[in-house]
C-alpha positions in Angstrom: 14.4 7.2 6.2 11.1 9.0 6.7 9.4 11.2 4.2 9.3 14.3 6.4 13.1 14.5 6.9 15.9 16.5 5.3 17.5 13.2 4.2 14.5 12.3 2.0 14.4 15.9 0.7 17.9 15.3 -0.7 17.4 11.6 -1.6 14.3 12.0 -3.8 15.5 14.7 -6.1 18.8 12.9 -6.6 17.0 9.7 -7.5 14.6 11.5 -9.9 17.4 13.4 -11.7 19.6 10.3 -12.2 16.5 8.3 -13.2 15.7 10.5 -16.2 19.4 10.8 -17.2 19.9 7.0 -17.3 18.9 4.9 -20.3 15.6 3.1 -19.7 17.2 -0.4 -19.5 19.2 0.6 -16.4 16.5 2.5 -14.5 15.2 -0.6 -12.7 18.7 -1.0 -11.3 18.7 2.5 -10.0 15.2 2.2 -8.4 16.1 -1.1 -6.8 19.3 0.2 -5.4 17.5 3.4 -4.2 14.8 1.3 -2.6 17.3 -0.9 -0.7 19.3 2.2 0.4 16.0 3.9 1.5 15.2 0.8 3.7 18.8 0.2 5.0 19.1 3.8 6.1 16.8 2.7 9.0 18.5 -0.6 9.9 20.9 -2.3 7.5 20.5 -6.0 8.5 16.8 -6.0 8.1 17.1 -5.7 4.3 17.8 -9.5 4.5 14.1 -10.0 5.4 13.0 -8.3 2.2 15.5 -10.2 0.2 14.4 -13.5 1.8 10.7 -12.8 1.0 11.6 -11.7 -2.6 13.7 -14.9 -3.3 11.1 -17.3 -1.9 8.2 -15.8 -3.7 10.1 -15.3 -7.0 11.1 -19.0 -7.2 7.8 -20.2 -5.8 6.0 -18.3 -8.5 8.2 -19.8 -11.3 7.6 -23.3 -9.9 3.8 -22.8 -9.6 3.5 -21.6 -13.1 5.1 -24.8 -14.4 2.7 -27.0 -12.6 -0.7 -28.0 -14.1 -3.1 -27.6 -11.3 -3.7 -26.1 -7.9 -3.1 -29.3 -6.0 0.4 -29.6 -7.3 1.0 -25.9 -6.8 -0.2 -25.9 -3.2 3.2 -26.9 -1.6 4.8 -23.9 -3.2 2.0 -21.6 -2.1 2.4 -23.0 1.4 6.1 -22.3 1.3 5.4 -18.7 0.4 2.8 -18.3 3.1 4.9 -20.1 5.6 8.1 -18.0 5.1 6.4 -14.6 4.8 3.8 -15.1 7.6 6.4 -16.9 9.7 8.8 -13.8 9.5 5.8 -11.5 10.2 4.7 -13.5 13.2 8.2 -13.8 14.6 9.0 -10.1 14.6 5.5 -8.7 15.2 3.7 -11.3 17.4 6.3 -13.5 19.1 6.6 -11.4 22.2 2.8 -10.8 22.3 2.3 -14.6 22.3 5.1 -15.1 24.8 3.6 -12.5 27.2 0.2 -14.1 27.1 1.6 -17.6 27.6 3.5 -16.4 30.7 0.3 -14.8 32.0 -1.5 -18.1 31.5 1.2 -20.0 33.3 0.8 -17.6 36.3 -2.9 -18.0 36.3 -2.7 -21.8 36.5 0.1 -21.7 39.1 3.1 -22.8 36.9 6.4 -21.2 37.6 7.7 -21.6 34.1 8.4 -18.4 32.3 9.4 -18.0 28.7 12.0 -15.2 28.3 10.9 -12.3 26.1 13.1 -11.6 23.0 14.6 -8.2 22.3 13.1 -7.6 18.9 12.8 -4.4 16.9 9.8 -4.5 14.6 11.1 -4.1 11.0 9.6 -1.0 9.4 6.9 -1.8 6.8 7.0 -5.6 7.2 3.2 -5.8 7.4 2.9 -3.9 4.1 5.6 -5.6 1.9 4.7 -9.0 3.3 1.1 -8.7 2.1 2.2 -7.1 -1.1 4.4 -10.0 -2.1 1.9 -12.6 -0.8 -0.8 -11.2 -3.2 1.6 -12.0 -6.1 2.0 -15.6 -4.9 -1.7 -16.1 -4.4 -2.5 -14.7 -7.9 0.1 -17.0 -9.5 -1.3 -20.0 -7.6 -4.8 -19.4 -8.9 -3.5 -18.8 -12.4 -4.6 -15.2 -12.6 -1.0 -13.9 -12.8 1.9 -15.0 -15.0 5.1 -15.6 -13.0 7.8 -12.9 -13.3 10.9 -14.3 -14.8 13.1 -11.2 -14.2 14.3 -11.3 -10.6 15.3 -7.6 -10.7 11.8 -6.4 -11.6 10.2 -8.6 -9.1 12.6 -7.4 -6.3 11.7 -3.8 -7.3 8.0 -4.6 -7.0 8.5 -5.9 -3.5 10.6 -3.0 -2.3 9.6 0.1 -4.4 10.6 2.8 -1.9 7.6 5.3 -2.2 5.2 2.7 -0.9 7.6 0.4 1.0 7.1 1.6 4.5 3.4 2.4 4.8 1.7 1.3 1.6 -0.5 1.4 -0.3 -0.3 -2.3 -0.8 -0.1 -2.6 -4.6 -1.0 -5.6 -6.8 1.6 -6.9 -9.1 -0.6 -6.5 -12.2 -1.0 -2.8 -11.5 2.5 -1.7 -10.3 5.1 -4.0 -11.9 4.2 -3.4 -15.6 4.9 0.3 -15.1 8.6 -0.4 -14.4 9.0 -1.6 -18.0 7.5 1.5 -19.6 10.0 4.1 -20.8 9.1 7.2 -18.8 9.9 10.6 -20.2 10.1 13.9 -18.3 6.6 15.1 -18.1 5.7 18.5 -16.8 2.2 17.4 -15.5 3.7 14.5 -13.6 6.4 16.6 -12.0 4.0 19.5 -11.2 1.3 17.2 -9.8 3.8 15.1 -8.0 5.4 18.0 -6.2 2.0 19.5 -5.3 1.0 16.1 -3.8 4.2 15.9 -1.8 3.8 19.4 -0.4 0.2 18.8 0.4 1.0 15.5 2.1 3.8 17.2 4.1 1.4 19.9 5.2 -1.2 17.3 6.3 1.4 15.3 8.1 3.6 18.0 9.7 1.2 20.9 10.3 -2.0 19.1 11.1 -1.2 15.6 12.4 2.0 16.4 14.3 0.5 19.4 16.0 -2.7 17.6 17.0 -0.5 14.8 18.4 0.8 17.1 21.1 -2.7 17.5 22.6 -3.7 13.8 22.0 -0.5 12.4 23.6 -1.1 14.4 26.8 -4.7 13.1 27.2 -3.9 9.5 26.3 -0.8 9.4 28.6 -2.7 10.3 31.7 -6.5 10.5 31.2 -7.1 10.6 34.9 -5.6 14.1 35.0 -8.3 15.5 32.6 -12.0 16.3 32.9 -14.5 14.2 30.8 -14.9 17.0 28.2 -11.1 17.1 27.7 -11.0 13.4 27.3 -13.7 13.5 24.7 -11.8 16.2 22.9 -8.7 14.0 22.9 -10.6 11.1 21.5 -12.1 13.3 18.8 -8.8 14.8 17.8 -7.1 11.4 17.8 -9.4 10.3 15.0 -8.2 13.3 12.9 -4.6 12.8 14.0 -4.4 9.2 12.8 -6.2 10.0 9.6 -4.0 13.0 8.8 -0.8 11.1 9.6 -1.7 8.2 7.4 -3.4 10.1 4.6 -0.5 12.7 4.5 2.1 9.9 4.3 0.2 8.1 1.6 -0.2 11.3 -0.4 3.6 11.9 -0.3 4.1 8.3 -1.5 1.7 8.9 -4.5 3.5 12.2 -5.3 7.0 10.7 -5.0 6.1 7.8 -7.4 4.5 10.2 -9.8 7.7 12.2 -10.2 9.1 8.9 -11.7 6.0 8.6 -14.0 4.6 5.7 -11.9 1.1 5.8 -10.6 0.1 4.1 -7.3 -3.4 3.8 -6.0 -5.2 6.3 -3.8 -5.5 4.8 -0.3 -8.1 7.2 1.1 -11.3 8.7 -0.3 -12.8 11.0 2.4 -13.6 8.1 4.8 -15.2 10.4 7.4 -17.9 11.4 4.9 -19.0 7.7 4.6 -22.7 7.1 5.3 -22.1 3.8 7.2 -19.4 1.5 8.4 -19.4 -0.6 5.2 -18.8 2.5 3.1 -16.2 3.7 5.6 -14.1 0.6 4.9 -14.4 1.2 1.2 -12.8 4.6 1.7 -10.3 4.0 4.5 -7.0 2.3 3.8 -8.5 0.9 0.6 -5.5 -1.3 -0.3 -5.7 -3.4 2.9 -9.5 -3.5 2.8 -9.5 -4.9 -0.7 -6.6 -7.2 0.2 -8.6 -8.8 3.0 -11.7 -8.9 0.7 -10.0 -10.7 -2.2 -7.7 -13.0 -0.3 -9.6 -13.9 2.9 -13.3 -12.8 2.7 -14.0 -14.2 -0.8 -12.1 -17.5 -0.3 -14.2 -18.0 2.9 -17.3 -17.7 0.8 -18.1 -14.1 1.2 -21.8 -13.5 1.4 -22.6 -16.5 -0.8 -23.1 -18.8 2.2 -25.6 -19.2 5.0 -26.4 -16.1 7.1 -24.6 -17.6 10.1 -21.5 -18.4 8.1 -21.6 -14.9 6.5 -21.6 -13.3 9.9 -18.7 -15.5 10.9 -16.8 -14.6 7.8 -17.2 -10.9 8.5 -16.1 -11.3 12.2 -13.1 -13.4 11.2 -11.9 -10.9 8.6 -12.1 -8.0 11.0 -10.5 -9.9 13.8 -7.5 -10.8 11.6 -7.5 -7.2 10.3 -7.3 -6.0 13.9 -4.4 -8.3 14.6 -2.6 -7.1 11.4 -2.8 -3.5 12.7 -1.0 -4.4 15.9 0.1 -7.1 18.4 -2.2 -6.3 21.3 -5.6 -7.4 22.6 -6.8 -3.9 22.1 -6.5 -4.3 18.3 -8.4 -7.6 18.5 -11.2 -5.9 20.4 -11.0 -3.0 17.8 -11.4 -5.6 15.0 -14.3 -7.3 16.8 -16.1 -4.0 17.3 -15.9 -3.1 13.6 -17.0 -6.6 12.6 -20.0 -6.3 14.8 -20.8 -2.9 13.5 
């Protein structure tokens, strides 16, 4: 189910109305059921992937909290990393790896060819995988208490406003809000609806209309003059921003109708003074995720200059790969790392 559909326009008000009519102790059940329904409306069987990630990280978190030190917790963290990243790799990168292996076999004269799998990439898997991994990592380092209530943890992993396209929320920020008894609040409803309408305008009026021009140029650039190609590239930067920013704004507004606040993922990134500031303003939840769980553990900038440069390049290469299974994304990541 997409935000800019009639289905969601019916689904959201129904959830909000029932949410405020229910006693507080049953609201998590409604939100979890609504989140699973929201995801299954796209492809029913792929809900099993979310359930698998939820169960593995829930039980891993409980086990890690009972152990006295990081060394004894490490196998459980590796289990969480292995299952979540394994599922992500299989669905998102398996065919990319297979295609490159087959190309390598051809180059060296081998006739072996690995068959490609018919896989449909699960919607939002890159987002909810990193969201639940942040919880496991925090519990491993002792910065987060393990959640004992499976229902609340499952809701954290699958909360529908930010399930498909983020923002990637931390457990300490999002999950406690589910336990707060929310009352109907005019300011939340008013601001939430305005954000949804604004997000829909950005997505459907700006992004979707620009895409008609951009798609023509990118589909066959050889048919266009240089100036038209430059215009297509320029418009693409606003299309991708408007698409993502609009969707994130709808997510923030939808959650606010329920009294739940999720983070702002964009802060006028094209007004940044340099590349470093740009990544502090663009897709903030993924930038901070890579900073906290990859860049800092690698040593950040508290290492030699050569190692610092390597850390930056490695983070952006992996960030590029996270965005898509293609060499173009790796090149994209390398270019940003160099900049």
